[in-house]
N, C-alpha and C positions, 0 to 999 in steps of 0.2 A: 493519772493524767492531770497535768496542771493546766489550768485555764488562764489564758493571757487576758489581762485586764486592759480595756480600751484606755487610750491616753485621755487624761483629763482635759476638758475643754479650756481654751484660753479666752479671755475677754475679747481679744482681737479677732476671734472666730466669728463674732457677732456684730451686726450693724443696726439691730433694732433692740431698744431697751425700754421697758415700761416700769416707771417708778411706783412703788407701793410702800405701805407701812404696816407693821404687825398691829392688829387690833386686839384688845383684851379678850374678846370672844374667841380668838383663834389659838389661845394658849391653853395648855392642859395642866394637870396637877403637878407636873414636873417643871412648870414655869417656862416651857418652850412651846413653839408652834406645834400643834397636833399634826401628825404626818399627813393626813388626808387634805389639809389645807394647801399643801404644795401643788396638788393637782388643780385646785381652784386658782391659785396664782398663775399656773401655766395657762389655764383656760382664759383668764382675763387678758394676759399678755398676747395670746394667740388671737383673741377677738380684736384687740387694738391693732395688732400687726396687720390683720386683714382689713380693718376699717380704714387705715391710712392709704390703702390702695385707691379709695374713692369708688370702688365697685359696689353696686347694690346687690349684696348676696341674697337678701330675702326675695327680691324681685326675680333674681335668677332661679331660685328654688321653685317659686310659684310657676314660672314660665316653663322650666325644663322638667319639673317633677323629680329632680335629683338633688341630693344634698350629701354632705359629708357625715359619715358615722365613725365614731371612735372605735378602733379595733385593737389598739395597744396603748398602754400608758405605763411608763417606767419612771421611777424617781430613785436617785441614788443620793443619800444624805451624807454630807461631809462634816457639817457642824450645825448646831441648832440656831435658829432665829429665836429671838426673845421679844417680849412685849415692847412695843414702840420702836423697834429697829426699823430703820429706813433701808430699803433694798431695791434692787432692780431685777426684773426678769428679762433675760436676753432670749431672743428668738431668731432662729435661722432655719432655712430649708436644708435638710441633709440629703433628701432624695425625692425626685419626682418620678413616679412609676406610670404604668399604663392607666391605672385607676386609683392610685394612692399617692399620698404626699406624706413624707416623714419629716417631722420637725425636731430639731435639736433645741433644747431649752436649758437655761442655767440661771441660778439665783446668785446674785452678787451683792456684797456689801463693800462698797468702794471697789478695790481690786482683788478682794478675797472671795473665792468660790465657796458657797455654802451648800449648794445642791445642784445636781444636773439631771437631765432626763430626756426622754424621747416620747413623742406622741405620734401615732400613725392614724391617719384618716383614710377611709376608702370612700370614693365617690360612688353613691348608690342610687339606683333607680328605685324610688320609694314605692311605686306600685308593684314592680316586679320583685322587689326585695333582693336584687342582685347588683353586683358591682357594674359600673358603667365607666367607659373611658373618660379620662379628664378631657375637658374641652381644650382646643388649641388656644382659645381666648384666655382661659384660666392660666394655662402654662405660660403664655406670653406675659400676661399681666403680673403674675407673681414673680417671674424671672426678671422682668424689667424693674420691678419695685426693689427686688433684692440688689440688683446692680446699681440702681440709683442710690440706695442707702449706703452701699459700699463706697461709691465714689464720693458721696457727701462726707462720709467719715474719714476719707483719705485726705481731705482738704486740711 
C-alpha cells in the first residue's frame, strides 16, 4: 500500500513569521543544526505568535486552572540549516477542535522551505488531568488574530 504524502506548505499559507539565526551551540558534528533544535524553534515561534495577541496567557492559566499541553510534535526535514543562517519560522492554525489546537509550522530561508511540522496542544484541566473545552474567548481571539494577520499580509 502506498502512502500519499501531504502537499508541501507554501510560504503564502502563513501570515506569521518569526525571525531567528542559527547559533553555534545548535550545530552538531555534521556542521548542521541538531534535529531537536527545530522543536525549540517551533516553540519560540508559537510563543511569539501567541504573545502578539495581547492576551495574558499566564493570568488565564492561574484563573482557569487550565493550560495547553503538547500531545504531538512532528518535524519533516527538507534541507539542513547551518551555523549563522538567518531563517524564519512560520506559524498558522490548521485546526481548532473541541479541546485541541493544531499548528502548522515551517522553516524558511527567504522563499526556500527547510523544514515543516505540526504541533498539537490539548487544553487541559490541570487538577483533573483531563482535557477541557477550548474557551469561546480563546477561539475568537486566535481566529480574529489569524484573520488580522492575513488581511495585513494581503495589503
